[in-house]
MILOZA-134402 format. One record per residue: y, z, x of N, C-alpha, C, O, CB in turn. Coordinates in steps of 0.2 Angstrom, whole numbers, padded with zeros to 4 digits, always signed. Each point is the difference from the previous one (the first is absolute). Glycine has a CB too. Layout:
% residues N
YZXYZXYZXYZXYZX ...
***
This chain:
% residues 177
-0006+0000+0004+0006+0000-0004+0006+0000+0004+0000+0003+0006-0006+0003-0015 +0011-0010+0008+0006+0000+0003+0006+0002-0004+0000-0002-0006-0004-0008+0012 +0008+0015-0004+0006+0002-0004+0006-0002+0004+0001+0002+0006-0008+0008-0011 +0012-0013+0002+0006-0002+0003+0006+0001-0006-0001-0002-0005-0005-0007+0013 +0011+0012-0006+0006+0001-0004-0002+0003-0007+0003-0002-0005+0002-0008+0010 -0010+0014-0005-0002+0004-0006-0005-0004-0004-0002+0002-0006+0012+0004+0006 -0012-0012+0002-0005-0004-0004-0006-0001+0004+0000+0000+0006+0010-0006-0011 -0016+0005+0001-0006+0000+0004-0004-0007-0002+0001-0003-0005-0001+0016+0004 -0003-0015+0006-0005-0006+0000-0007+0002+0002-0001+0003+0005+0011-0011-0003 -0015+0008-0007-0006+0002+0002-0005-0007+0000-0001-0003-0005+0003+0015+0000 -0004-0013+0011-0004-0006+0001-0008+0002+0001-0001+0003+0005+0011-0010+0000 -0014+0006-0010-0007+0003+0001-0004-0004+0004+0001-0006+0002+0000+0010-0013 -0007-0001+0013-0005-0003+0004-0004-0005-0004-0001-0006+0003+0000+0016+0004 +0000-0009-0013-0004-0004-0005+0005-0005-0003+0005+0003-0004-0014+0006+0002 +0009-0015+0003+0005-0005-0003+0000+0000-0007+0005-0002-0003-0007-0005+0013 -0003+0009-0014-0001+0000-0007+0004+0005-0003+0002+0000-0006-0013-0005+0007 +0014+0010+0003+0004+0006-0003+0007-0002-0001+0003+0003-0004-0011+0005+0010 +0010-0013-0002+0007-0002-0001+0005+0004+0004-0002+0005+0002-0001-0009-0013 +0009+0002+0012+0006+0003+0004+0004+0004-0005+0002-0003-0005-0002-0006+0014 +0001+0015-0008+0004+0004-0004+0007+0001+0003+0001+0002+0006-0011+0005-0010 +0015-0009+0000+0007+0001+0002+0004+0005-0005-0001+0000-0006+0001-0012+0011 +0003+0017-0002+0004+0005-0004+0007+0001+0004+0000+0002+0005-0011+0004-0009 +0016-0009+0000+0007+0001+0002+0002+0007-0002-0002+0002-0005+0004-0014+0005 +0002+0015+0004+0003+0007-0002+0004-0001-0006+0004-0004-0001-0003+0007+0013 -0003+0001-0017+0003+0000-0007-0002-0006-0004+0003+0000-0006+0006+0006+0011 -0014-0010-0003-0002-0005-0004-0008+0000-0002-0003+0005+0003+0012-0012+0003 -0011+0003-0011-0007+0000-0002-0004-0003+0006+0003-0005+0004+0000+0004-0016 -0009+0002+0013-0004-0003+0005-0003-0006-0003-0002+0000-0006+0000+0011+0012 +0000-0016-0002-0004-0005-0002-0006-0001+0005+0000+0003+0006+0010-0009-0011 -0015+0002+0003-0006-0001+0004+0000-0008+0000+0000-0003-0005-0006+0014+0003 +0005-0014+0008+0000-0007+0001-0007-0002+0002-0002+0002+0005+0014-0003-0002 -0016-0002-0007-0007-0002+0001+0001-0006+0005+0004-0005-0001-0009+0009-0010 +0001-0004+0016+0000-0006+0005-0004-0006-0002-0005+0001-0004+0006+0008+0013 +0001-0015-0008-0004-0006-0001-0007+0000+0003-0001+0002+0005+0012-0008-0006 -0016+0004-0003-0007-0001+0002-0002+0007+0003-0004-0001+0005+0006-0011-0003 +0000+0018-0004-0002+0006+0003-0008+0001+0000-0003+0003+0004+0014+0002-0008 -0014-0008-0002-0007+0001+0000-0004-0004+0005-0006+0001+0001+0007+0000-0013 +0002-0006+0016-0002-0004+0005+0001+0003+0007-0002-0002+0005+0003-0008-0013 +0004+0015+0008+0002+0003+0006-0004+0005+0003-0003+0004-0004+0015-0007+0001 -0011+0004+0009-0004+0006+0004+0005+0006+0000+0006-0001-0001-0013-0007+0008 +0005+0014-0005+0004+0005+0001+0006-0001+0005-0001-0004+0004-0009+0012-0007 +0015-0004+0002+0006-0001+0004-0001+0002+0008-0005+0004+0002+0011-0001-0012 -0003-0007+0014+0001+0002+0007+0007+0001+0001+0004-0005-0001-0014-0002+0004 +0012+0012+0000+0007+0002+0002+0001-0002+0007-0003+0002+0005+0003+0007-0013 +0006-0013+0009+0002-0003+0007+0005+0005+0003+0002+0005-0004-0004-0017+0000 +0003+0012+0010+0004+0005+0003+0007+0000-0002+0004+0005+0001-0011-0007+0009 +0010-0004-0013+0007+0000-0002+0000+0003-0008+0006-0001-0002-0004-0009+0010 -0007+0012-0011+0000+0003-0006-0002-0005-0006-0001+0001-0006+0010+0006+0010 -0010-0014-0002-0003-0005-0005-0007+0002-0001-0004+0002+0004+0012-0011+0000 -0009+0008-0011-0007+0001-0002-0003-0007-0002+0003-0003-0004+0000+0015+0000 -0009-0014+0007-0003-0006-0002-0006+0001-0004-0004+0005+0001+0009-0010+0010 -0006+0000-0015-0006+0000-0004-0004-0007+0001+0002-0005-0004+0003+0013-0005 -0010-0008+0013-0003-0007+0001-0004-0002-0006-0002+0005-0004+0001-0002+0016 +0001-0009-0013-0004-0002-0007-0005-0006+0002+0000-0002+0006+0011+0005-0013 -0014-0005+0002-0006-0005+0001+0002-0006-0004-0004-0005+0000-0004+0014+0002 +0013-0010-0006+0002-0005-0004+0005-0006+0003+0002-0004-0004-0005+0012-0006 +0004-0007+0016+0005-0005+0004+0007+0003+0000+0004-0004+0002-0011-0005-0006 +0008+0015+0002+0006+0003+0000-0001+0008+0002-0005+0002-0002+0010-0011-0007 +0001+0012+0012-0001+0007+0001+0007+0002-0001+0005-0003+0000-0014+0002+0009 +0010+0008-0010+0006+0003-0001+0002+0005+0006-0004+0003+0003+0002-0004-0016 +0009+0002+0014+0002+0005+0004+0006+0003-0004+0004-0003-0003-0007-0003+0014 +0003+0013-0010+0006+0003-0003+0004+0004+0005-0003+0003+0004-0004-0001-0014 +0013-0003+0009+0005+0003+0005+0005+0005-0004+0004-0003-0004-0005-0007+0012 +0001+0016-0007+0005+0005-0003+0007-0002+0003+0000-0001+0006-0009+0010-0008 +0014-0009-0002+0007-0001+0002+0004+0006-0002-0002+0004-0003+0000-0017+0002 +0008+0012+0004+0005+0006-0002+0001+0000-0008+0002+0006-0002+0003-0007+0014 -0006-0004-0015+0002+0000-0007-0006-0003-0005+0002-0002-0005+0010+0001+0009 -0018+0002-0001-0006-0002-0005-0005-0003+0005-0003+0004+0004+0011-0007-0013 -0011-0003+0007-0006-0002+0004+0000-0008+0000+0002-0003-0005-0008+0014+0001 +0004-0014+0009-0001-0007+0001-0007-0001+0000-0004+0003+0003+0015-0004+0003 -0014-0004-0010-0007-0002+0000+0000-0007+0002+0003-0005-0003-0006+0013-0006 -0001-0009+0015-0001-0007+0002-0007-0002-0001-0005+0004+0001+0013-0002+0008 -0008-0008-0012-0007-0003-0001-0001-0006+0005+0004-0004+0000-0004+0008-0013 -0005-0004+0017-0001-0005+0004-0006-0004-0003-0005+0002-0001+0008+0005+0011 -0001-0014-0010-0005-0005-0003-0003-0004+0005+0004-0003+0004+0003+0003-0015 -0013+0001+0012-0004-0003+0006-0001-0008-0001+0000-0003+0006-0005+0014-0005 +0004-0014-0007-0001-0007+0000+0001-0002-0007+0002+0004-0005-0011-0003+0014 +0009-0008-0010+0001-0003-0006-0005+0002-0006+0001-0002-0006+0005-0007+0012 -0011+0012-0004-0005+0002-0005+0002+0007-0003-0003+0002-0005-0006-0009+0011 +0013+0010-0003+0002+0007-0003+0004-0001-0006+0002-0005-0002-0001+0010+0013 -0001+0001-0015+0004+0000-0007+0007-0002+0001+0003+0000+0006-0011+0008-0010 +0011-0011-0001+0007-0001+0000+0004+0005-0005+0006+0000+0001-0009-0012+0001 +0000+0016-0005+0003+0005-0004-0002+0007+0002-0006+0001+0001+0006-0009-0011 +0005+0012+0011-0001+0007+0003+0003+0005-0005+0006+0000-0001-0006-0004+0013 -0005+0008-0016+0002+0004-0005+0002+0007+0003-0004+0003+0003-0003-0010-0011 +0012+0010+0006+0002+0007+0001+0001+0003-0007+0005+0000-0003+0001-0003+0014 -0012+0007-0012+0001+0004-0007+0004+0006+0002-0002+0004+0004-0010-0008-0008 +0017+0005+0000+0005+0005+0001-0001+0005-0006+0001-0002-0006+0007-0006+0013 -0009+0014-0005+0000+0005-0006+0008+0002+0000+0003+0002+0005-0015+0003-0003 +0014-0005-0008+0007+0002-0001+0001+0006-0005-0005+0001-0003+0008-0013+0005 +0002+0015-0001+0001+0006-0005+0000-0002-0007+0001-0006-0002+0006+0012+0011 -0010-0002-0013-0001-0001-0007+0007-0003-0003+0005+0003+0001-0014+0006-0002 +0009-0014-0003+0006-0003-0002+0003-0005+0005+0005-0003-0002-0004+0013-0006 -0003-0010+0014+0003-0005+0005-0003-0007+0000-0005-0001-0004+0007+0011+0011 +0000-0014-0003-0002-0007+0001+0001-0003+0006+0003+0003+0005-0001-0004-0017 -0006-0004+0014+0002-0005+0006+0003-0006-0003-0003-0003-0005-0007+0008+0012 +0015-0007-0004+0004-0006-0002+0002-0004+0005+0002+0002+0006+0002+0004-0015 -0005-0013+0008+0002-0005+0005+0007-0002-0002+0002-0001-0006-0014-0003+0008 +0017+0004+0003+0007-0002-0001+0001-0007+0001-0004-0003+0004+0007+0015-0001 +0002-0015-0006+0002-0007+0001+0001-0002+0007-0002-0006+0002+0007+0006-0013 -0003+0005+0015+0002-0002+0007-0007-0001+0004+0000-0002+0006+0011+0008-0007 -0017-0004-0002-0006+0000+0004-0003+0006+0002-0006+0001+0001+0010-0012+0002 +0000+0017-0002-0003+0006+0001-0002+0003-0006+0000-0002-0005+0007+0003+0015 -0010+0005-0009-0003+0004-0006+0003+0007+0001+0002+0003+0005-0012-0010-0006 +0009+0011-0005+0001+0007+0000-0004+0004-0004-0004-0003-0005+0016+0000+0007 -0013+0009-0001-0004+0005-0004+0005+0004-0004+0004+0004+0003-0014-0004+0005 +0010+0000-0014+0004+0004-0005-0003+0006-0002-0006+0000-0002+0012-0010-0002 -0002+0016+0004-0003+0006-0003+0001+0000-0007+0003-0004-0003-0001+0010+0014 -0004+0000-0015+0000+0000-0007+0007+0001-0003+0001-0001-0005-0012+0006+0006 +0016-0004+0004+0007+0001-0002+0004-0007+0000+0006+0000-0001-0006+0012+0004 -0004-0017+0000+0004-0006+0001+0003-0001+0007+0003-0005+0002-0001+0004-0014 -0003+0006+0016+0003+0000+0007-0005-0003+0005-0006+0001-0001+0012+0009-0001 -0004-0014+0007-0004-0003+0005-0002+0005+0004+0004+0003+0004+0002-0014-0005 -0013+0012+0002-0002+0005+0004-0002-0003+0007+0001+0004+0005-0006+0003-0015 +0003-0013+0010-0002-0003+0006+0001-0008+0000+0000-0003-0006-0009+0012+0008 +0011-0012+0003+0001-0007+0001-0005-0003+0004-0003+0003+0004+0015-0002-0005 -0014-0007+0000-0004-0004+0004+0004-0006+0002+0002-0004-0004-0013+0008-0002 +0012-0005+0013+0004-0005+0003-0003-0007-0002-0006-0001-0001+0010+0009+0010 +0000-0013-0008-0002-0007+0000-0006-0001+0004-0001+0002+0005+0013-0005-0007 -0017+0000-0002-0006-0002+0004+0001-0005+0005+0004-0004+0000-0011+0007-0010 +0003-0002+0016+0000-0005+0005-0007-0001+0003-0004+0004-0001+0016-0002+0004 -0013-0008+0000-0006-0001+0003+0001-0005+0006+0004-0005-0001-0011+0007-0010 +0004-0001+0016+0001-0005+0006-0007-0001+0003-0004+0004+0000+0016+0000+0002 -0012-0010+0001-0006-0002+0003+0000+0002+0008+0005+0002+0002-0007-0012-0010 -0003+0008+0012+0000+0002+0007+0005-0003+0004+0002+0002+0005-0014-0001-0006 +0015-0007-0002+0005-0003+0004+0007+0002-0002+0005-0002+0002-0012-0008-0001 +0007+0015-0006+0007+0003-0003+0003-0004-0005+0005+0001-0002-0003+0003+0013 -0006-0009-0014+0002-0004-0005-0001+0003-0007-0005+0004-0001+0002-0014+0008 +0008+0010-0011+0000+0003-0007-0005-0003-0004-0001-0006+0000+0013+0008+0001 -0016+0002-0004-0005-0002-0005+0002+0002-0007+0002+0005-0001-0011-0003+0010 +0009-0007-0014+0002+0002-0006-0003+0006-0003-0006+0000+0000+0008-0012-0002 +0002+0016-0001-0003+0006-0003+0005+0003-0006+0006-0002+0001-0012+0005+0010 +0003+0000-0015+0005+0003-0006-0004+0006-0003-0006+0000+0001+0012-0011-0003 -0003+0015-0002-0003+0005-0004-0001-0002-0007+0004-0004-0003+0002+0013+0010 -0011-0006-0010-0001-0001-0007-0002+0007-0002-0002+0005+0004-0002-0017-0004 +0005+0014-0007-0001+0007-0002-0004-0001-0007+0001-0004-0004+0010+0008+0009 -0017+0000-0005-0004+0000-0006-0001+0008-0001-0003+0003+0003-0003-0014-0001 +0010+0013-0007+0000+0007-0002+0002+0004+0006+0006-0001+0002-0016+0000-0009 +0006+0006+0010+0003+0003+0006-0003-0002+0006-0001+0003+0005+0002+0007-0012 -0003-0016+0007-0003-0004+0006+0005-0004+0003+0002-0005-0003-0014+0006-0002 +0014+0000+0011+0004-0005+0004-0005-0004+0004-0004+0002+0004+0014+0006-0003 -0009-0015-0002-0004-0005+0003+0004-0004+0005+0005-0003-0002-0013+0003-0008 +0006+0000+0017+0003-0005+0004-0004-0006+0001-0006+0001+0002+0012+0009+0004 -0003-0015-0008-0004-0007+0001+0003-0003+0006+0006-0001+0001-0007+0000-0014 -0004-0001+0017+0001-0003+0007-0003-0007+0000-0006+0000+0000+0007+0012+0006 +0003-0017-0006-0003-0007-0001-0001-0002+0007+0003-0005+0003+0003+0003-0013 -0012+0005+0013-0001-0002+0007-0006-0005+0001-0001-0002+0005+0004+0013-0002 -0006-0013-0009-0006-0004+0001+0001-0008+0000-0004-0004-0002-0001+0013-0004 +0011-0011+0008+0002-0007+0000-0003-0003+0006+0001-0007+0001+0009+0009-0007 -0013+0001+0011-0003-0002+0006+0006-0002+0005-0002-0003+0006-0008-0001-0012 +0016+0005+0005+0006-0002+0004+0002+0006+0004+0005+0000+0004-0002-0009-0011 -0006+0015+0006+0002+0006+0004-0004+0002+0005-0006-0001+0000+0011+0005-0010 -0003-0001+0015-0004+0003+0006-0001+0007-0002+0004+0004-0001+0001-0012+0010 -0012+0010-0008-0002+0007-0002+0000+0004+0006-0001-0002+0006-0006-0002-0015 +0008+0011+0008+0000+0003-0006+0007+0000-0003+0005-0001+0003-0013+0009+0001 +0008-0007-0011+0007+0000-0003+0001+0008-0002-0005+0003-0002+0003-0015-0003 +0008+0014+0006+0001+0007-0002+0005+0000-0006+0005-0004+0000-0007+0008+0012 +0001+0000-0017+0004+0001-0006+0002+0007+0000-0004+0005+0002-0001-0014-0008 +0011+0011+0003+0003+0006+0000+0004+0002-0006+0005-0002-0001-0005+0001+0013 -0003+0005-0016+0004+0004-0005+0002+0007+0003-0004+0003+0003-0001-0009-0013 +0011+0008+0009+0003+0006+0002+0002+0004-0006+0005-0002-0003-0002-0003+0015 -0006+0011-0013+0002+0005-0005+0005+0005+0003-0001+0003+0005-0010-0005-0011 +0017+0003+0003+0005+0005+0002+0003+0003-0005+0001-0002-0006+0001-0005+0016 +0000+0013-0009+0003+0005-0004+0007-0003-0002+0004-0003+0004-0010+0013+0000 +0008-0009-0011+0007-0002-0002+0005+0005+0002+0006-0002+0000-0012-0004-0009 +0004+0012+0010+0005+0006+0002+0005+0000-0006+0006+0001+0002-0008-0002+0010 +0000+0001-0018+0005+0002-0005+0004-0006-0003+0005+0001-0004-0005+0010+0009 -0002-0017-0003+0003-0006-0003-0002-0001-0007-0006+0000-0001+0007-0006+0013 +0004+0004-0016-0002-0001-0007+0001-0007-0002+0004-0004+0003+0000+0015-0006 -0008-0014-0002+0001-0007-0002+0002+0001-0007-0002+0004-0004-0006-0009+0012 +0011-0001-0010+0002+0000-0007-0002-0007-0003+0000-0005+0004+0010+0012-0003 -0014-0007-0006-0002-0007-0003+0004-0002-0006+0002+0005-0004-0014-0002+0008 +0014-0009-0004+0004-0003-0006-0005-0005-0003-0004-0003+0003+0015+0005+0002 -0010-0002-0012-0004-0006-0003+0005-0006+0000+0006+0001+0002-0013+0007-0009 +0005-0014+0004+0004-0006+0000+0006+0001-0004+0005-0004+0002-0015-0002+0000 +0011+0010-0006+0006+0001-0004+0005+0005+0003+0006+0000-0003-0013-0003-0008 +0005+0006+0016+0004+0005+0003+0004-0003+0006+0004+0003+0003-0011+0006-0007 
***
């Protein structure tokens, strides 16, 4: 467990348990890792990164940050999946929402943004951008990585980053407002 600025990040040994984030004064969330059922137990590197080797052509690495957690998915070849599901447990009455700008957020039961998910990115071994975007199904954040066109050099690395909002509020307007 890592504690920074009064917030905690708990990265488990078993990938199926998910990552727990708790911001000081906020509700906690758990982020399920993509393909966790295919991954092996965690290995902690000397820099604090936690890796989860997998058998489906992709693997995850989790890096605690000062304001949340970064999850890197390494895609080994064009036979690997193109969709990476992050099942997010949200506070009762909360939701996961994709915003028009391309990033996403986790809303608590009062309508306040509890966590942001930065714009998705993916790059191949040459540093070339690989098309990627988020989709949301219920409380599942999905990163789609269009790596299978055979024009990319493997491995491809994709990155969603979850970070605390530190009390930022959002307001939603409907089309008549």
